Rosetta silent file (secondary structure, phi, psi, omega in degrees, C-alpha in Angstrom):
SEQUENCE: MDMETVEKVIQRAAAVQRGEKSPIRTDCFTSYAVSNFRGGIGKSTISFNLAYELSARESTIVFDLCPQRNMTQSLLGEDLSQFRLSVYDAILSELTGTGDVDFEELIVRISSCNREFHGLKKSYVVPGSQDLFLFPSLLYSQLAQFNQLRERGIQPMAKVLSSIRTIIGECVKKTSANKVLIDTSPFFGGATHLAWCAADALIIPVRVDQHSVEALRLTLDMLTNLSSDFHNFNRQANITHTPKVYAVVMTHCGWSRQNKNNPDSSTRFFLQKALEIADAHKSAFSENDISNCFYLLDDFLSSGRISGKQRIPLAKLVAGKKFLVDGQRLEVNPSVERYKLEMKNLACSL
SCORE:     score description
SCORE:     0.000 S_00000001
   1 L     0.000  122.780 -178.939   56.902  109.939  105.567 S_00000001
   2 L   -70.676  149.975 -176.245   53.097  110.090  105.429 S_00000001
   3 H   -67.437  -20.234  178.787   51.197  108.306  108.194 S_00000001
   4 H   -62.291  -40.394  178.922   49.310  106.229  105.630 S_00000001
   5 H   -67.357  -41.658  177.320   52.500  104.273  104.870 S_00000001
   6 H   -59.352  -45.065 -178.808   53.202  103.779  108.575 S_00000001
   7 H   -64.879  -32.758  178.430   49.644  102.515  109.075 S_00000001
   8 H   -61.402  -43.269  179.040   50.014  100.060  106.185 S_00000001
   9 H   -64.890  -43.943 -177.644   52.950   98.396  107.952 S_00000001
  10 H   -65.836  -41.775 -179.217   51.100   98.360  111.280 S_00000001
  11 H   -67.702  -35.293  177.275   47.895   96.939  109.806 S_00000001
  12 H   -68.087  -38.178  177.333   49.798   94.181  108.035 S_00000001
  13 H   -65.361  -38.951  178.556   51.537   93.308  111.306 S_00000001
  14 H   -64.633  -37.616  178.851   48.159   93.237  113.078 S_00000001
  15 H   -63.956  -37.486  177.170   46.809   90.860  110.433 S_00000001
  16 H   -61.742  -43.147 -179.798   49.758   88.523  111.120 S_00000001
  17 H   -66.380  -27.286  178.132   48.880   88.530  114.824 S_00000001
  18 L   -83.739   -0.652  178.897   45.285   87.634  114.003 S_00000001
  19 L    81.519   14.091  179.791   46.555   84.636  112.037 S_00000001
  20 L   -82.549  153.743  179.469   45.466   86.044  108.685 S_00000001
  21 L   -75.739  135.338  176.999   47.420   85.345  105.525 S_00000001
  22 L   -84.871  155.439  174.961   49.690   88.122  104.330 S_00000001
  23 L   -56.850  139.384 -177.897   49.841   89.165  100.675 S_00000001
  24 L   -72.903  131.101  174.396   52.300   86.948   98.789 S_00000001
  25 L   -78.249  134.628 -177.931   55.604   88.592   97.906 S_00000001
  26 L  -100.023    0.058 -173.676   56.449   88.091   94.239 S_00000001
  27 L  -109.529   39.593 -176.819   60.095   89.147   94.525 S_00000001
  28 L   -68.878  155.220 -178.733   61.574   86.098   96.281 S_00000001
  29 L  -128.304  176.101  178.531   65.265   85.222   95.963 S_00000001
  30 L   -93.509  -41.691 -176.143   67.523   82.215   96.505 S_00000001
  31 E  -120.597  135.045 -178.138   70.215   83.669   98.769 S_00000001
  32 E  -129.492  136.924  172.262   69.788   86.129  101.637 S_00000001
  33 E  -110.158  129.431  176.095   72.345   87.839  103.891 S_00000001
  34 E   -89.064  115.692 -167.076   71.206   89.049  107.322 S_00000001
  35 L  -149.800  137.588  168.772   73.117   92.291  107.706 S_00000001
  36 L  -165.428  147.937 -175.193   73.245   95.606  109.572 S_00000001
  37 L   -86.905   50.842  175.977   76.140   97.727  110.831 S_00000001
  38 L  -158.910  138.479  177.337   75.201   97.425  114.500 S_00000001
  39 L   -92.801  169.424  175.114   75.415   94.650  117.077 S_00000001
  40 L    73.008   24.524 -177.432   72.927   93.717  119.778 S_00000001
  41 L  -109.401    2.353  179.553   69.841   94.051  117.606 S_00000001
  42 L    94.846   18.863 -176.541   68.855   90.380  117.494 S_00000001
  43 H   -61.864  -47.667 -177.937   70.566   89.504  114.222 S_00000001
  44 H   -69.255  -35.129  176.130   71.775   86.068  115.292 S_00000001
  45 H   -62.199  -43.835  178.502   68.445   85.234  116.953 S_00000001
  46 H   -64.170  -44.670 -178.212   66.651   86.098  113.719 S_00000001
  47 H   -61.564  -45.857 -179.352   69.162   84.132  111.623 S_00000001
  48 H   -61.070  -45.602 -177.400   68.882   81.008  113.803 S_00000001
  49 H   -74.427  -30.838  173.294   65.089   81.065  113.764 S_00000001
  50 H   -66.392  -38.946  177.941   64.907   81.817  110.054 S_00000001
  51 H   -59.036  -41.277  179.263   67.166   78.820  109.452 S_00000001
  52 H   -67.017  -48.422 -177.000   64.688   76.651  111.350 S_00000001
  53 H   -64.443  -39.916  177.794   61.596   78.050  109.631 S_00000001
  54 H   -65.564  -40.289 -178.520   63.164   77.777  106.172 S_00000001
  55 H   -66.622  -21.636  177.618   64.289   74.206  106.877 S_00000001
  56 L   -70.451  -20.844 -175.922   60.702   73.281  107.696 S_00000001
  57 L  -110.210  -36.605 -177.375   59.789   74.029  104.068 S_00000001
  58 L  -156.357  158.316 -178.469   62.853   73.400  101.923 S_00000001
  59 L   -60.362  129.840 -173.160   66.465   72.315  102.026 S_00000001
  60 E  -131.175  144.709  172.387   68.577   75.203  103.320 S_00000001
  61 E  -123.707  133.029 -175.165   72.295   75.862  103.741 S_00000001
  62 E  -110.910  137.021  176.488   73.557   78.413  106.275 S_00000001
  63 E  -118.194  123.506  179.366   76.885   80.256  106.150 S_00000001
  64 E   -97.799  104.543 -179.476   78.210   81.835  109.341 S_00000001
  65 L  -106.462   13.762  176.511   80.388   84.799  108.354 S_00000001
  66 L   -97.667  126.090 -177.228   80.320   86.473  111.768 S_00000001
  67 L   -64.246  -16.516  176.682   83.552   85.941  113.760 S_00000001
  68 L   -72.648  -21.677  174.136   81.536   85.700  116.992 S_00000001
  69 L    61.888   26.602  179.434   80.111   82.408  115.620 S_00000001
  70 H   -60.649  -39.176 -179.370   76.816   82.733  117.500 S_00000001
  71 H   -64.433  -44.764  179.463   74.970   81.129  114.610 S_00000001
  72 H   -61.159  -43.240 -179.536   77.350   78.169  114.495 S_00000001
  73 H   -64.970  -38.963  178.858   77.030   77.644  118.248 S_00000001
  74 H   -65.218  -36.383 -177.026   73.227   77.751  118.096 S_00000001
  75 H   -84.309  -39.558 -170.168   73.167   75.179  115.319 S_00000001
  76 H  -112.534  -11.833 -179.074   76.062   72.899  116.269 S_00000001
  77 L   102.748  172.643 -173.559   76.701   73.414  119.986 S_00000001
  78 L   -73.839  -32.817 -175.520   79.469   74.958  122.076 S_00000001
  79 L   -82.764   85.496 -177.009   82.248   72.464  121.306 S_00000001
  80 H   -85.047   -6.350 -178.779   83.330   73.759  117.922 S_00000001
  81 H   -67.564  -18.312 -179.403   86.763   72.137  118.141 S_00000001
  82 H   -73.773  -13.083  179.629   85.279   68.925  116.742 S_00000001
  83 L  -102.427  109.187 -173.031   84.849   70.639  113.358 S_00000001
  84 L   -70.286  -36.343 -175.562   88.258   70.848  111.680 S_00000001
  85 L  -106.678  150.208  177.872   87.219   73.050  108.761 S_00000001
  86 L  -136.708  175.926  178.207   85.417   76.387  108.715 S_00000001
  87 H   -61.962  -27.747  179.116   84.274   78.949  106.184 S_00000001
  88 H   -64.892  -38.901  176.893   87.599   80.724  106.751 S_00000001
  89 H   -62.084  -40.646  179.547   89.488   77.715  105.412 S_00000001
  90 H   -66.158  -39.692  178.694   87.321   77.772  102.306 S_00000001
  91 H   -64.108  -46.838  179.567   87.920   81.508  101.824 S_00000001
  92 H   -60.757  -37.284  178.322   91.708   81.119  102.175 S_00000001
  93 H   -61.125  -41.214  178.102   91.612   78.276   99.681 S_00000001
  94 H   -68.414  -41.355 -176.735   89.922   80.578   97.165 S_00000001
  95 H   -68.838  -33.989 -177.534   92.273   83.481   97.888 S_00000001
  96 H   -92.582  -11.745  179.647   95.419   81.394   97.550 S_00000001
  97 L    75.513   15.750 -177.920   94.176   79.329   94.615 S_00000001
  98 L   -79.257  -34.849  176.591   95.038   76.068   96.336 S_00000001
  99 L    58.662   35.816 -173.511   91.531   74.605   96.082 S_00000001
 100 L  -106.975   15.331  179.702   92.336   71.934   98.662 S_00000001
 101 L   -80.998  133.057  176.677   89.268   72.202  100.932 S_00000001
 102 L   -85.534  102.059 -176.608   87.231   69.016  101.323 S_00000001
 103 H   -65.299  -26.933  177.107   83.671   70.268  100.903 S_00000001
 104 H   -63.534  -34.124  178.743   82.295   66.957  102.164 S_00000001
 105 H   -85.507  -32.347 -177.927   83.972   67.698  105.499 S_00000001
 106 H   -65.436  -41.187 -174.888   83.308   71.445  105.445 S_00000001
 107 L   -85.304  126.772 -177.641   79.523   71.104  105.148 S_00000001
 108 E  -113.463  130.565  175.222   77.790   69.885  108.329 S_00000001
 109 E   -71.800  121.162 -173.352   74.279   68.413  108.446 S_00000001
 110 H   -61.721  -42.526 -176.001   72.457   70.489  111.087 S_00000001
 111 H   -64.447  -17.063  178.361   70.230   67.673  112.344 S_00000001
 112 H   -74.831  -16.086 -177.740   73.324   65.626  113.253 S_00000001
 113 L  -122.703  -15.937 -179.246   74.143   68.203  115.950 S_00000001
 114 L  -132.953  107.624 -174.371   70.816   69.828  116.783 S_00000001
 115 H   -64.920  -19.609 -179.843   67.900   67.524  117.506 S_00000001
 116 H   -66.436  -17.763 -179.514   65.396   70.353  117.044 S_00000001
 117 H   -94.762    3.196  176.677   66.036   70.075  113.294 S_00000001
 118 L   -64.560  139.914  177.539   65.099   66.386  113.157 S_00000001
 119 L    86.115   -4.374  177.428   62.231   65.724  110.785 S_00000001
 120 L   -91.864  179.083  174.655   62.819   68.867  108.723 S_00000001
 121 L   -63.265  155.437  178.863   64.176   69.102  105.197 S_00000001
 122 L   -61.417  117.512 -178.952   67.863   68.280  104.793 S_00000001
 123 L  -132.684  155.978 -167.584   69.676   71.418  105.903 S_00000001
 124 E  -139.882  163.263  174.380   73.332   72.261  106.405 S_00000001
 125 E  -139.066  143.082  169.212   75.734   74.802  107.871 S_00000001
 126 E  -103.110  112.149 -171.752   79.246   75.901  106.982 S_00000001
 127 L   -60.586  150.396  176.172   80.769   76.758  110.393 S_00000001
 128 L   -82.440  179.860 -177.376   82.113   80.192  111.215 S_00000001
 129 L  -149.526  139.442  175.799   85.594   81.061  112.478 S_00000001
 130 H   -68.278  -18.038  177.869   87.093   83.541  114.940 S_00000001
 131 H   -63.568  -17.037  178.802   89.871   84.091  112.394 S_00000001
 132 H   -67.473  -15.372  175.138   87.410   86.292  110.506 S_00000001
 133 H   -59.740  -38.541 -176.079   88.145   89.037  113.077 S_00000001
 134 L   -95.577   -1.122 -173.809   91.525   89.586  111.382 S_00000001
 135 H   -65.521  -36.398 -177.866   90.348   88.878  107.852 S_00000001
 136 H   -53.188  -42.609 -178.581   89.611   92.497  106.746 S_00000001
 137 H   -64.585  -39.116  177.692   93.291   93.500  106.805 S_00000001
 138 H   -64.904  -45.432 -177.222   94.240   90.434  104.747 S_00000001
 139 H   -60.372  -52.467 -172.253   91.421   91.005  102.267 S_00000001
 140 H   -76.817  -25.682  173.319   92.065   94.680  101.587 S_00000001
 141 H   -68.087  -37.807  178.575   95.850   94.384  101.495 S_00000001
 142 H   -68.711  -41.235  178.036   95.467   91.713   98.825 S_00000001
 143 H   -63.385  -39.132  179.376   92.976   93.834   96.877 S_00000001
 144 H   -63.521  -40.258  178.505   95.348   96.816   97.073 S_00000001
 145 H   -63.230  -44.501  179.678   98.201   94.696   95.670 S_00000001
 146 H   -66.420  -34.190 -178.501   96.085   93.487   92.761 S_00000001
 147 H   -65.017  -29.193  178.591   94.869   97.029   92.084 S_00000001
 148 L   -68.753  -18.479  179.465   98.461   98.136   91.506 S_00000001
 149 L   -82.371   -3.194  179.847   98.622   95.684   88.602 S_00000001
 150 L    57.340 -121.490 -174.965   95.949   97.720   86.789 S_00000001
 151 H   -60.030  -38.168 -178.413   94.409   95.691   83.938 S_00000001
 152 H   -70.310  -17.017 -178.324   96.171   92.509   84.998 S_00000001
 153 H   -90.750   -9.377 -175.165   94.793   92.858   88.500 S_00000001
 154 H   -62.992  -48.810 -177.955   91.117   93.014   87.529 S_00000001
 155 H   -65.136  -44.880  176.241   90.561   89.271   87.235 S_00000001
 156 H   -61.179  -37.295  177.349   92.395   88.372   90.496 S_00000001
 157 H   -63.606  -42.139  179.726   90.408   91.078   92.321 S_00000001
 158 H   -63.607  -37.518  179.156   87.161   89.691   90.944 S_00000001
 159 H   -63.864  -41.425  179.637   88.166   86.194   92.076 S_00000001
 160 H   -65.443  -50.528 -176.708   88.799   87.455   95.614 S_00000001
 161 H   -68.425  -22.299  179.683   85.559   89.442   95.882 S_00000001
 162 L   -96.818   10.441 -173.123   83.578   86.557   94.404 S_00000001
 163 H   -62.601  -42.901  178.847   85.101   83.953   96.722 S_00000001
 164 H   -66.845  -40.074  177.098   82.027   83.524   98.939 S_00000001
 165 H   -59.252  -41.726  178.946   79.794   83.346   95.880 S_00000001
 166 H   -65.092  -43.629  179.639   82.057   80.600   94.497 S_00000001
 167 H   -63.030  -43.119  177.835   82.033   78.709   97.804 S_00000001
 168 H   -59.737  -42.885  179.713   78.247   78.957   98.004 S_00000001
 169 H   -59.876  -42.827  178.850   77.983   77.604   94.486 S_00000001
 170 H   -65.612  -41.383 -178.426   80.112   74.578   95.360 S_00000001
 171 H   -68.795  -39.535  177.529   78.172   73.905   98.551 S_00000001
 172 H   -64.489  -38.171  178.079   74.794   74.188   96.834 S_00000001
 173 H   -62.783  -39.021 -178.792   76.037   71.768   94.176 S_00000001
 174 H   -72.353  -34.205 -171.021   77.031   69.274   96.902 S_00000001
 175 H  -104.690  -18.221 -173.389   73.811   69.597   98.922 S_00000001
 176 L    60.125   30.329  178.373   71.152   70.531   96.323 S_00000001
 177 L   -66.212  145.704 -179.780   69.918   73.152   98.829 S_00000001
 178 L   -92.691  -28.800 -177.899   67.129   75.428   97.631 S_00000001
 179 E  -126.998  147.223  178.566   67.768   78.378   99.943 S_00000001
 180 E  -123.118  129.196  178.502   70.951   80.057  101.188 S_00000001
 181 E  -124.341  127.472 -176.634   71.076   82.078  104.425 S_00000001
 182 E  -118.739  122.887  174.070   74.183   84.070  105.393 S_00000001
 183 E   -94.843  132.457 -175.683   74.768   85.490  108.861 S_00000001
 184 L  -119.587  171.584  179.183   77.168   88.451  108.839 S_00000001
 185 L   -86.507  168.743  178.063   79.068   90.571  111.357 S_00000001
 186 L   -75.881    4.405 -178.234   78.054   94.120  112.437 S_00000001
 187 L  -119.384  142.829 -177.261   80.974   95.473  110.384 S_00000001
 188 L   -74.224  -41.716 -173.849   81.145   95.839  106.615 S_00000001
 189 L   -58.064  138.443  176.186   84.872   95.239  106.145 S_00000001
 190 L    92.880 -128.063 -172.372   85.961   91.704  105.328 S_00000001
 191 H   -65.916  -29.209  177.748   83.548   88.806  105.089 S_00000001
 192 H   -63.840  -39.565  175.735   80.427   90.998  105.120 S_00000001
 193 H   -57.227  -46.786 -179.705   81.681   92.663  101.937 S_00000001
 194 H   -65.753  -33.460  177.872   82.069   89.234  100.337 S_00000001
 195 H   -64.905  -40.253  178.224   78.592   88.262  101.562 S_00000001
 196 H   -65.751  -33.136  177.480   77.104   91.304   99.807 S_00000001
 197 H   -71.252  -19.749 -175.665   78.906   90.274   96.624 S_00000001
 198 H  -100.366  -36.024 -171.258   77.330   86.827   96.927 S_00000001
 199 L   -76.575  145.515  172.761   73.785   87.383   98.214 S_00000001
 200 L   -73.108  -35.981 -173.106   70.788   88.085   96.000 S_00000001
 201 E  -150.677  161.346 -179.974   69.104   90.108   98.732 S_00000001
 202 E  -112.631  143.769  167.547   69.532   91.517  102.245 S_00000001
 203 E  -112.633  118.421 -173.392   67.443   91.127  105.389 S_00000001
 204 E  -111.485  105.659  174.859   68.212   94.111  107.636 S_00000001
 205 E   -75.556  138.556  179.369   67.246   93.844  111.329 S_00000001
 206 E  -136.476  114.512  176.460   66.692   97.234  112.990 S_00000001
 207 E   -72.642  149.149 -177.740   66.046   97.580  116.696 S_00000001
 208 L   -80.406   72.193  172.403   63.559  100.297  117.629 S_00000001
 209 L  -149.825  166.177 -172.308   66.145  102.738  118.986 S_00000001
 210 H   -63.629  -43.934 -177.326   68.021  105.748  117.621 S_00000001
 211 H   -63.562  -39.071 -178.907   71.421  104.065  117.146 S_00000001
 212 H   -70.093  -37.782  178.025   69.927  101.163  115.184 S_00000001
 213 H   -65.030  -37.879  176.566   67.934  103.463  112.935 S_00000001
 214 H   -67.828  -34.158  176.420   71.134  105.400  112.191 S_00000001
 215 H   -64.686  -34.919  174.874   72.852  102.092  111.445 S_00000001
 216 H   -60.275  -43.206  178.737   70.104  101.432  108.887 S_00000001
 217 H   -60.595  -45.676  179.683   71.012  104.730  107.220 S_00000001
 218 H   -62.014  -41.177 -179.843   74.699  103.770  107.109 S_00000001
 219 H   -63.300  -46.370 -178.790   73.873  100.343  105.691 S_00000001
 220 H   -70.544  -32.307  175.382   71.670  101.757  102.935 S_00000001
 221 H   -63.883  -43.642  178.415   74.222  104.502  102.167 S_00000001
 222 H   -60.698  -35.737 -176.392   76.903  101.869  101.672 S_00000001
 223 H   -75.705  -33.103 -172.077   74.566   99.986   99.375 S_00000001
 224 H  -106.925  -24.117 -177.524   73.456  102.938   97.218 S_00000001
 225 L   -77.416  114.491 -176.496   76.313  105.452   97.298 S_00000001
 226 L   -67.230  -10.568  176.587   78.486  104.764   94.256 S_00000001
 227 L   -95.938    1.657 -178.305   81.455  106.325   96.081 S_00000001
 228 L   -71.930  163.904  178.822   81.239  103.871   98.990 S_00000001
 229 H   -57.726  -39.327 -179.441   83.907  101.250   99.666 S_00000001
 230 H   -56.710  -50.471 -177.638   81.531   98.543   98.474 S_00000001
 231 H   -75.769  -34.959  179.828   81.114  100.083   95.041 S_00000001
 232 H   -61.366  -50.857  179.847   84.690  101.374   94.740 S_00000001
 233 H   -65.072  -41.538 -179.592   86.286   97.973   95.242 S_00000001
 234 H   -64.988  -38.529  179.448   83.679   96.220   93.113 S_00000001
 235 H   -64.063  -39.020  178.101   84.123   98.722   90.302 S_00000001
 236 H   -62.325  -26.552 -178.907   87.879   98.112   90.293 S_00000001
 237 L  -100.655    9.025 -178.045   87.108   94.408   89.801 S_00000001
 238 L    59.187   32.823  176.010   84.411   95.018   87.163 S_00000001
 239 L   -98.224  125.943 -176.516   81.767   93.571   89.518 S_00000001
 240 L  -109.654   -4.855 -176.140   78.342   95.125   89.037 S_00000001
 241 L   -68.939  132.046  173.101   76.256   92.958   91.360 S_00000001
 242 L  -134.292  124.290 -179.885   74.419   94.741   94.181 S_00000001
 243 L   -68.099  149.522  174.974   71.992   92.847   96.448 S_00000001
 244 E   -88.124  151.684  173.607   68.472   94.188   96.815 S_00000001
 245 E   -83.689  114.780 -178.816   66.973   94.954  100.216 S_00000001
 246 E   -90.773  -38.117 -176.412   64.231   92.381  100.658 S_00000001
 247 E  -148.204  137.683  165.939   63.214   93.061  104.255 S_00000001
 248 E  -108.616  116.140 -173.525   63.746   95.590  107.032 S_00000001
 249 E  -106.326  106.420  179.205   62.853   93.741  110.227 S_00000001
 250 E   -78.153  117.560 -175.563   62.020   96.049  113.133 S_00000001
 251 E  -105.395  162.110  178.005   62.929   94.161  116.315 S_00000001
 252 E    60.375   35.801  179.158   62.023   94.613  120.011 S_00000001
 253 E   -70.258  142.186  176.438   58.754   96.342  119.123 S_00000001
 254 L  -106.914  158.008 -173.818   56.510   97.365  121.999 S_00000001
 255 E  -129.917  152.033  179.937   52.720   97.361  121.954 S_00000001
 256 L   -63.989  140.022  178.181   49.906   99.409  123.458 S_00000001
 257 L   -71.379  -26.802 -179.836   48.382   97.996  126.651 S_00000001
 258 L   -79.628  -32.228 -178.258   44.928   98.986  125.442 S_00000001
 259 L  -136.107  106.021 -172.670   45.302   97.396  121.999 S_00000001
 260 L   -65.315  -14.670  178.476   47.709   94.453  121.732 S_00000001
 261 L  -103.849   12.120 -178.596   47.983   94.881  117.939 S_00000001
 262 L  -115.398  117.795 -177.679   48.772   98.590  118.088 S_00000001
 263 E   -61.133  150.217  176.699   52.454   99.605  118.532 S_00000001
 264 L   -73.339  174.127 -172.805   53.355  101.946  121.375 S_00000001
 265 H   -63.558  -36.852 -179.863   54.458  105.524  120.679 S_00000001
 266 H   -65.398  -45.665  179.060   58.189  104.718  120.757 S_00000001
 267 H   -62.306  -42.912  178.022   57.839  101.903  118.218 S_00000001
 268 H   -59.223  -43.165 -177.617   55.706  104.125  115.969 S_00000001
 269 H   -61.133  -49.619 -177.024   58.309  106.900  116.140 S_00000001
 270 H   -73.951  -29.084  173.434   61.250  104.697  115.136 S_00000001
 271 H   -63.127  -44.057  179.190   59.196  102.860  112.507 S_00000001
 272 H   -63.078  -42.562  178.463   58.393  106.196  110.896 S_00000001
 273 H   -61.871  -42.846  179.923   62.076  107.218  110.994 S_00000001
 274 H   -64.869  -39.859  177.672   63.144  103.913  109.423 S_00000001
 275 H   -64.600  -37.255  178.560   60.530  104.286  106.680 S_00000001
 276 H   -64.645  -42.305  178.205   61.777  107.808  105.930 S_00000001
 277 H   -64.691  -42.527  179.108   65.346  106.526  105.572 S_00000001
 278 H   -62.620  -41.018 -179.198   64.148  103.675  103.366 S_00000001
 279 H   -63.613  -32.811  178.350   62.169  106.074  101.182 S_00000001
 280 H   -74.353  -13.515  178.598   65.329  108.151  100.645 S_00000001
 281 L  -124.029   38.537 -172.309   67.055  104.964   99.417 S_00000001
 282 H   -56.274  -32.229 -177.196   64.108  103.541   97.498 S_00000001
 283 H   -65.041  -18.595 -177.912   66.283  102.267   94.639 S_00000001
 284 H   -79.196  -15.311 -171.675   67.907   99.751   97.006 S_00000001
 285 E   -90.845  155.989 -176.712   64.652   97.887   97.661 S_00000001
 286 L   -80.708  -14.664  178.293   63.230   94.926   95.805 S_00000001
 287 L  -125.408  149.545  177.294   59.745   96.470   95.662 S_00000001
 288 L   -66.707  -38.276  177.238   58.538   99.907   94.623 S_00000001
 289 L   -88.375   99.480 -173.712   56.249  100.034   97.644 S_00000001
 290 H   -65.563  -21.822 -179.668   58.800   99.945  100.463 S_00000001
 291 H   -62.164  -27.966  178.111   56.099   99.354  103.090 S_00000001
 292 H   -68.152  -17.099 -177.190   55.797   95.782  101.774 S_00000001
 293 H   -94.390    0.971 -177.695   59.425   95.221  102.803 S_00000001
 294 E  -101.515  135.744  179.559   58.885   96.129  106.483 S_00000001
 295 E  -130.597  142.286  178.819   58.189   93.524  109.179 S_00000001
 296 E  -109.917  130.838  177.327   57.541   94.036  112.900 S_00000001
 297 E  -120.890  139.100  176.888   58.824   91.590  115.530 S_00000001
 298 E   -61.791  164.946  172.391   57.984   91.590  119.236 S_00000001
 299 L   -64.125  131.543 -178.952   60.594   92.145  121.907 S_00000001
 300 L   -62.837  -38.701 -174.650   62.480   88.863  122.382 S_00000001
 301 H    51.765 -142.388 -176.656   62.668   89.299  126.176 S_00000001
 302 H   -68.228  -26.722 -177.003   63.759   86.100  127.931 S_00000001
 303 H   -61.185  -36.872  179.886   62.665   83.898  125.018 S_00000001
 304 H   -64.298  -43.702  178.615   65.457   85.217  122.808 S_00000001
 305 H   -65.329  -42.081  179.728   68.163   84.364  125.360 S_00000001
 306 H   -63.270  -45.184 -178.588   66.656   80.949  125.961 S_00000001
 307 H   -57.574  -48.823 -177.626   66.415   80.244  122.232 S_00000001
 308 H   -68.644  -47.051 -175.378   70.064   81.109  121.572 S_00000001
 309 H   -72.865  -38.359 -179.153   71.620   79.509  124.642 S_00000001
 310 H   -87.700   -6.362  178.917   69.476   76.354  124.645 S_00000001
 311 L    62.184   36.825 -179.887   69.654   76.055  120.842 S_00000001
 312 L  -115.338  123.430  176.880   65.880   75.756  120.656 S_00000001
 313 L   -60.266  147.260  179.119   63.967   77.622  117.923 S_00000001
 314 H   -57.025  -30.801 -179.202   61.301   79.993  119.246 S_00000001
 315 H   -62.028  -20.236 -176.652   58.714   77.943  117.352 S_00000001
 316 H  -107.833    3.730  176.382   59.357   75.071  119.772 S_00000001
 317 L   -84.016  148.468 -179.841   59.341   77.060  123.034 S_00000001
 318 L  -116.561  125.954 -179.247   56.318   76.863  125.320 S_00000001
 319 L   -56.089  133.658  178.497   55.201   79.922  127.283 S_00000001
 320 L    96.303  -19.159 -179.837   55.753   79.510  131.005 S_00000001
 321 L   -73.328  142.294 -175.444   58.452   76.828  130.730 S_00000001
 322 E  -109.382  146.104  179.336   61.626   77.636  132.693 S_00000001
 323 E  -136.341  150.792  174.353   65.282   77.163  131.729 S_00000001
 324 E   -93.654  115.515 -177.177   68.597   77.749  133.482 S_00000001
 325 E  -126.851  116.683  179.623   70.621   80.192  131.344 S_00000001
 326 L    51.313   41.946  177.779   74.035   81.473  132.485 S_00000001
 327 L    82.478   -4.170  178.926   73.131   80.772  136.104 S_00000001
 328 E  -106.604  143.177  176.467   69.764   82.532  135.846 S_00000001
 329 E   -93.361  110.264 -176.483   66.388   80.822  135.870 S_00000001
 330 E  -109.641  146.499  179.542   64.469   82.279  132.929 S_00000001
 331 E  -113.227  137.877  177.684   60.867   81.730  131.943 S_00000001
 332 L   -66.425  119.270 -175.952   59.566   81.743  128.377 S_00000001
 333 L   -74.764  150.773 -177.226   57.457   84.895  128.172 S_00000001
 334 L   -57.870  -27.557 -178.025   53.867   84.741  126.841 S_00000001
 335 L   -68.112   -5.419  177.296   54.725   87.032  123.901 S_00000001
 336 H   -59.899  -29.101  179.125   56.633   84.118  122.340 S_00000001
 337 H   -65.329  -38.417  175.725   53.323   83.112  120.752 S_00000001
 338 H   -66.338  -42.165 -177.317   53.209   86.428  118.900 S_00000001
 339 H   -64.175  -35.426  178.190   56.836   86.062  117.899 S_00000001
 340 H   -59.603  -44.877 -179.952   56.171   82.606  116.424 S_00000001
 341 H   -64.419  -42.130 -177.837   53.538   84.080  114.097 S_00000001
 342 H   -66.315  -43.978 -178.962   55.780   86.985  113.119 S_00000001
 343 H   -67.917  -41.434  178.585   58.816   84.826  112.375 S_00000001
 344 H   -63.379  -38.533  178.584   56.821   82.279  110.383 S_00000001
 345 H   -63.330  -43.563  178.476   55.282   85.095  108.345 S_00000001
 346 H   -62.581  -47.260 -177.405   58.739   86.520  107.550 S_00000001
 347 H   -64.027  -39.722 -177.932   60.159   83.096  106.644 S_00000001
 348 H   -68.598  -18.823  179.948   57.188   82.174  104.452 S_00000001
 349 H   -83.866  -15.471 -174.421   57.703   85.319  102.398 S_00000001
 350 L   -75.720    0.000    0.000   61.315   84.424  101.499 S_00000001
C-alpha cells in the first residue's frame, strides 16, 4: 500500500478534527450492519452512538442481533425482563411459519426508555436475546434438512436465510423508519449470517492491533470468497445478495504528542496493514477508492465505558465530569471532544 493512500485517510481525519466538512459520500444505503469477527473492539459503543447520531437526523430502527445484548441494555436499560418479545421470537416465527409475533409489542420506542433520545426523530429498537447464543446450531441443522430436499428445499432455505430481511421489512412498514442499523455478534454463524443477507452495507470496526486487523481479513474473505460458508449456503438457496463494505472504522487510534492531528507510529502501521487488506478485497467495497471508506476514531478511554454503562451518548458527555461505573469513579477524558467530531462525521456520511 503506497503511503499516498495512507496520507489521504490521515488528512481527511485531520480535517474532521479541525471542524471542516468532509467530502459527501454518494454511495449511501438504507440498512447497515456493524460487523467484525472479533470482540472487544468497540463495536457496541459505535453502534449505540451511531444510533443516537442517526436519530438526530432521521427516524431510525435498531436491531440487536448480538446475544450479549449490550446494545439493547444501552438503549433500554438493564431490566430487560419487562420486554416479553425479542428479535429471537420474530426469527422463530419466520422459521416455523407461525407468523404469530405482535410487531406492535416487539418494536420499542427508544425515547420511552432512554431520556437521552428525547427530542430526536422517532426511533425504535427490536430487543436482542441471549437465546441467540444457541441459534447457530438450530439454523444450520434446519438448512441442512432443507438442502436434502434438493429442488424442493430451495424456497424454504431462502425463507430461512431471508428471515431477518423479512422482519426488517415488517418493522420498517410499522414505523416508517428511514434508516436501519443492525448490531451483530463477533461470530459469523447464526444471526450474523442472516444480518448479512439483510443489510445493504457493512460498517466494520477494526481496533489498531494485530488480532483485529487479522479479523478484518477474515471478515472480508468471508464476504468475497465464493467458497465461504456465506456464499455456499446462499447459493444453495439461490440468494445472490452480498452487502457492500461502506466503512472500515479504525478504533482506539493514538496520536502524536507533537501534532494532535497526526497518528502515532503504531496507528499508522495498523492503518497501512488494514488498507493493504482492503485493497486485496477491493471488490467488496462500495467505492473504487477504498481510502474514502476508512474512518479514524480516537481511543474511547474512560468515556466509552461511561457511555455504555450510563447509557449516555458520547455527544452528550462533558469532559471532566465524573461518574461511578462498576464501583470505580471515572472521569470523562478530554479526547471525548475529538470523538464527538469523528462520530458525527461517520454518522453524517451514512
